[in-house]
N, C-alpha and C positions, 0 to 999 in steps of 0.2 A: 239775268238780262232782260231788257224790256224789247218787246217786239212791236214797233210802231210803224204805221204807214199814214203819213198825213201829207197830202198832196195839195200843193199851192201854185196857182197861176199868177204869176207876178207880170205886171206891165208898168214899165217907166219911160220917162220921155227925156229928151235933151232939154236943158234950160231954155224956157220960152218956145219950146217945140222947134227949135232951129233946125232945118234939114240938112244936118251935117254929116250924117253917117252914110257917106257914099258907099258904094259897094265894096270898095276896097278898104276903106276905114272900118266899115261895119264886120267885114269878115275878120280883120285883125283884132277887132274889140271882142268879138265873140269867142275867137280862139283863146285870147287872153283870159276872158271871163270864165271859160271852161277849165283852163289850166290853174287859175287862182282858186276855183271852187274845189278842185280836186285836192289842193294843198290844204284847204280848210274844211275838208270832209262834207261839203256841201254837194249833195247829188243832184246834178241838173240832167233831167230826162230829155228835155228839147228847149232850144232857145233859137230865136230867129227875129226878124224885125224889119223895119225899113228906115228911110232917112232920118226920122225924127222919135222913133221909139223901138223898144225891144220887149219882146214876150219871152217869158221863160216858164217851164214847168218843172218844179222842184219838189222832191221829197224831204220834208224836214227830218233830222236826226232828233233823237230823244231829248237833246240838251239844246237844240236849236229854236229860236223864236222868229216869228216872221220879220219883225224889225231888225233883229240882228243880222239875218241872212240879206235883207236889203241893203242894210248899211255895209256889210262886208263886200258884196258885190259891186254895188254902186260906188261906194268910196274909193275902193281899191282901184277899179277901172278908170275912174275919173283921174285919179292920182297917175296912173300909168300913161293913159292918154296924153296928159300934159307933159309928162317926162319925156315920152316919145315923140312929142311935137306932131302928132297925128292930124291935127286940125289947126287953122289959123286962130290965134288968140286963146284965151283961156276956156278950156272945156269944163261944163258943169252939166249934171243931171238936175232935173227939176227936183225939188225936195218931196213933192207928192209922188204917190206910186198906187197902184191897184194891187190888191192880194186876194185872191178868191179861192176858197177852199174847193178841191175838185174831187168828186166821188170816182171810186175804181170803175164804176160802169160806164163813165164818159171819157175816160182817160184816152182811148183812141181818137176820139172826136177832137179834144182838146190838143192832142199831139198833131193831128192834121192841120188844125186851125193855126197853129204857131208855125208849122213847116211851110205853109202856104201863104205867108205874109205879103209876099211880093204880088202875088196874084190877087189875093184879097183887096189890097189898096190900090189896085188898078181901077177897082169899082167903087170903093167906098174910103173917103178921106179919113184920116185919124181923128178928125174933129166929130165926124158922126160915129165912130167907133167909141170914142170917149163918152158923147151922150148916151150911146146905148148901154154902156157898162154903167154909168150913172144911174139911169133909169132902171135897168134889169136888176141891179143888185140893191137897190134903194138907198144909194149914196146921195149925200147932199153936200154942197160947198159951204 
């Protein structure tokens, strides 16, 4: 048996960053993502977000890849949102997403950051958060 702990902070947005994850829709989507993750043996430590994006702290299993986990969570959630008609029109996530490795030493800080998304985004729009992620982690378009 392998003993593995690989923590990843995921961030993904609605298509074209449409602000359609109202509090009611967001809570249903998060509950469904958690339920779906359990069925697929994906360990979600923390998940939250605001009207156009979600953050999740996930511990990857021995046979899981970043792209597989992102696809399983985003793809299935999108399918479910459309099946349940939770929003007007066809729901889609943006193809792009962030996935950043997280050290054990900063887990409490990342958990707090994810759980405080509503408060965080009262002061900082997602566009600024996006730019910060791009710069801080050396991503380029």
